[in-house]
Every structure is written in C-alpha cells, then in structure tokens.
N, C-alpha and C positions, 0 to 999 in steps of 0.2 A: 391522477392527478395531471393537468397539461404543463408539458415541460416547454423549457425558453427556446421558440425557433432558432433556427440556425438565420433564417433572413434577417431576426432583430437582434440578434445574440449581442452582439459587442453594445448596442447601446443598451439592451435592459440589463445588462449588465455592469456594464460603466454608472447608469444613471439611477437604480432601482436597487439593484443587488451589494453590490458592492457600499453602497451609502448605508442600507440597512443593516448589513453584517456587521459593518465598524462602529454603529450603534450599539450593538447587544455584544461585541464584544470584550474581552478584556484580556492580557499575556502576561506571561511571567517566564519564570525559569524556574526547573528543578533541579536540585541536585540528586543525581540517581547514585546507585549502589555505591559505585566507584567514585565518585564525587564527578561524573562524567555531569555539565548542565545542560540539561531541555531545553529546547525551545517551547513553549504551547501557548494556546488560545482556548477561551471557554466563551462561547456561543450560547447566548440566554433565549430560552423563547418565550413568547408573551404570555401561555399557558401551558407552561410543560407536565407533563404529569409519565414522561419516559428520559432518560437519559441513554446517550449514545457513545463510545467511544469509536474514532476512526484510526485506521496505523494506512500509512500513503506506501507506496513501493519502492521501490529501486531508484535512486538519483532522482527522486520526487521531493515533496517537501508539503507541509498542510496549505501552504497557499495555492496549491492546484485543486482544492476539492470547494471553491464557492459556491459553485453550482448545486453539487448534491448537498453541502452544507444546508443552501438554501431551502431547497426540499424539504431536510430533515426538521428545519427549524418549522415552516409551516405546516408541518403534521405533529407538533408540541413534543418535539425532542430538544432538551438541553443536550448542545456538542461540545467532546473533548477530543481535542485532535492536537499533536506533540509532532516537532521535527525529530525522526529518528537518529540517533548518533550517528555522526557522519555525514550529517544532511542539514541541507537549512542553517538557520542559524544556532544550531545544538555543536555542542561538543566535535571536536575532531582530533583525528591522531595524526594527522597530516597535513603538511602545510598546504599542498597544492590543493585548493578546492575544488576541482575537477575531478578528485580522484575518490573513490569512495570505500573506505578501509574500513573491516571490524578484525579484531583477535579472536571472537569465538562468537559464532551466531549466538548462543546462549545469553549473551549480554543484551541483544533485541527483548528477550524475552523476561531478564529481571527491569531491564527498562519500563517494560510494560507493566509489569508487579507493583514497581516504585509509583507509577504514575497512579495506581488505582487507589493505592495507599495513603499518598500524601497530595494529592489532588482533586481525584474524581469523587464528587458527591454519592453518596447513597440514600437519597432523598426517593429516587424513584428507582423501579426495574432498571436494570443494566443490558442494553443491548451493543453489538458488535460490530463495524464495518470494518475490511481490509481487503486491499489489494495487493496481489502480487507477491514480492518480499513481504508487506506483511500479511500478507495472508498465509505463508509459512510461519512466521513468529506467532499468528493467532492461533493455527492450528497446535504449535506446540505448546504455546500456554492452554488451551480447551484439554489435549492431553494431563496436562500436569495439573489444573483446577477446573476438575468439570462440569461446575455447578456457580460458577461466578455469575456467568451470563444466562437470560432468558432466553435471548437467539442470537446468530451469529451468521453474519451474511460474508462469504470468501469471494471475493470477484477475480477472476482469473488469477487464482491462489497459488505459488512456486510450490507445488508439492514435489516438485523435479524439475529444474531450469534444461530450458534447451539446449542439446549439444553438438546442433548442428550435424548430425549424423557422426561425432566421434565418439567412442565409444568413454562412459565416465572416468574409468578407472584410468584411461591417458590422459584425459585432463587433470585429475588427479597428481598422475606423476608428474606431468611437466610444470604443476603448480609447488609439489614437493623440491623439486629439485631448484627451482627458481627460489621457493625460497630460503632455500639450503645453500644459496649462494647469495644473500643479502638481498633479495628482491620481494620479500615479503609486503614492503608497504609501494613497491613501486608498478606502474599500470602493465597491465598485461599485453601483450606484445599483438595480441588480435587488435587492441582496439587504439584507437586514433587519439590525439588530444582535442580538445575540446575546440570544435571548428567556430565559433561564435554565433553563429546563425545553421540551426539543424534544418533538413527539407521535409517537408509534410510527408513526401513521397518514401522517406525513410522511416518515416515514425509508426507510432503503434498504434494512431487513431485513424479513423472513416470521416471524422469531422474538421475541415479546415480550419474553419472558422474557432473551432474550440479549442484546436491544436497552436493558430496564431495565437490566442490570445496569451495563452500562458508561455510560451514561446516566447515572445516578446518580454514578458514579464522578466524570464530567466536570464534571455540577454542582456538585459538592465540592471541585474543584481547580481553579483558576484558570488555571494553566498549561496546562491541559489544554482550554481553553475555543474553541480554535480553530472559526470558523465562517462569514466571508465572506471572500473571496479580495480582493486590492487588484485595480487595472488593471492592473498591470505583470502580477501574476500571471496574471491573465486572457489577457493578450495572450500571454504565450508559451503559456500551453495552447492557444490556438486557433493554434500557429505549431509544434505537436507534430508533429500528421501530416504534413504535409508534410515534413519532416526523415525521420519515420521510413519512410515509402514512397516516399522519393526513390529513384529508378533505381539498383539495386545492393545496395542499403545492406540490405534485410530477408535478402538474399541471401547476405551473409555472416557469418551466423550458423551456427555448428557445432556450438554446445549444442542438446544433444535439449530439445524443447520442450513444454510443452502447455498450451494455452490454453483457460482453463475461461470459458466464455461464459452472463450471467445472461439468461435469455428473456424477462422483465418487466423488462429493466436499461433507463432512460429518465436515467440518468448520463453514461455513455459511446455512443458510436457503435458497434453490433453490426458493420453491415455493415464500417468500417473495420479490426475486428477479424478479420474474414473474408478480407479482401484482406490483411492482415499472415500471418497463419497458412498462406496459400495461397503466400506465397514465401519463407516459413524453409523449407531445404531439409530438415528434420524436425519437424515439427510436427503436432501432433495435437489437434484441435481439439473441444472436450467443451463442451456445452450443456445447461446445465439448467431446463427449460421454466418450471417454478414459482418459480424463484429471482428476490429481486431484486439489486440492485447489488453487495450485501456478502452474496453467498453463504454466506461463512462463516457468518453469521448467521441462518442458515434454521431451518426447521421438522425436526424428527427424521427425517422422511423423505429430505430432501434432505441435509442434513448425513450421514446413514447412507453415502451414497451417494458426496458430493462427497469425505470425509474420506478414503473407503476409494480411491477414485480415485485421491487423490494420492498417499496413502503407497503402494499399488502401482506407480505410475509412477514414485516415486524408491528403491523396494528395490534 
C-alpha cells in the first residue's frame, strides 16, 4: 500500500483522510471497572471482515493515529480505539491535565478488558495494534488472555522504559520516597512543565510534517496536553519489566505477535524488547534502524516499509 507522502501530508490529511474518518466514526464513553469514564472512537470500514483494537502510548491519545487508522480502514478493518485513563478525554485522578498519573498499571489492563467486553464487536476476528505504553498493556493482556486476539502488533513496546543510565532500583527508590512524602500525584523532578510548544528536534519522530500536525492539535486542545508522569506512574512503569519477563509469563502467549523495534529509540529498552520477543512462542522481531520511538511518525522511506510490514502481517 502506498503511504501518504510528506510533501502532500497536510493537504491529504485535512482534505481527504480526516473528512472520511469523521464520516465513518462514532464516539462514546464507557464506564470502566471502577467507574472511570473512557472516551472511545469506533471506525467502520466500507466492507469489513476483520476488527482491530488500538492502544496508544504514554502522553498520547486516540487522535494521534488518524493516518494509521486510514490504512487499516482501507484494508477492511473496523477500528476501535480509546483514550487510556489519564489521557485525552478519559477520566483522570489529577486536576493538572499535563500530568499523567495511574495508581496501578493493572488498571490499564482492566480497562482493555472492559472495552473488549462492553464495546468491541466480536463479529469478525480480532487483531491488536499497540504502541509503547500501550504495548506494555497489550503484553500484560496477552499473557493473561492468550487466545483473544488472532494477531498482535507491538510497536516500540515498553517492555521496560529507558532509565537514562540510572539503575532501575534507584529510580524506584526515589519514587517510593517521594510518594511517602505526599508526592504520589506530583510531577517527577526530572520533567519540566508543559512548554506549550514542543520542539521537533526533541521529539520521538523523524518526520517533521507528521510531528507538526499533531503538535498543533495538542497545543490547541487542553485535554490532550499530557506531558509529564507522576511519581506513581513512574514507579509503576519501572515495575513493568520484572512482571512482564517473569518466569513462564511470555511463554503463555499463544497469539501470533510481531514486535517492531526502532533502532534510534531512547525511550524504551531495546534489549528487553529482544528478550521478550525471544520468549514469546510465536514472535517476529522487525527492526527499523533509522526510526525513533514513534515509528509511525517516520519519514516516507521508513513509513513505506513499516506500514506495509504491518498490513502484510495482519492480512
């Protein structure tokens, strides 16, 4: 499939893709297991024969994936996607919308379970696409529910976050101390406040036009301005790896998995992605050497291969 070219990206997205997506999209709110409201979108393909569930990453939202949703719809997938708790228009436990917080990472998994039970149609085979934090949520779900999805794509999954050279136990210790002194929902000291305008050079993308389009949307919509983690979110993220790679857990997954790894990723741990892929019974590891963390916001050359690898895997 030919991807949208950077040269025509803004025009194609605004004049062709977005109007079509809005014509086939319905929105709603789901009451999750604890009463938290999750905002979701359902996109219906013209001639569907498969269903795809999408999970976005940390500080992202369902609004960031318009281009990818377009590709899936054109390959006969109905698409279901929601703002994960603490993100976008979904429920939050902090007033400051720039801080991303969760009390326990298992809440994300329970949200996915509720979404599948209450919203997602089971008329067609189920497929899964998940990025970064969403990839961690997906991996936990796949270990717990080995047979729900026919295939799953984990794009730059957070099997473990990058700690920037700090031993993980140091990060966990700092977070526990700060939480003990009342900092559970506060912004971690390593992160600044939301700057208003984020710089492409500091982003996880290699395509400036793709980055700029969502950056403008985020800047003009307050509810989408997630930026910093709380101490509790950070602590939970630092506990993910040990749980996901626990003896016997990856081996439980019976879903066919493709793990897509970015060669220039500085956000999540590539070695832990490899460890996970080697232990999942049926896992194909794909590497994109020139991509940064958000592979789906890459330059044309990388996107051409990435999108077609995704579609070929789930055909």
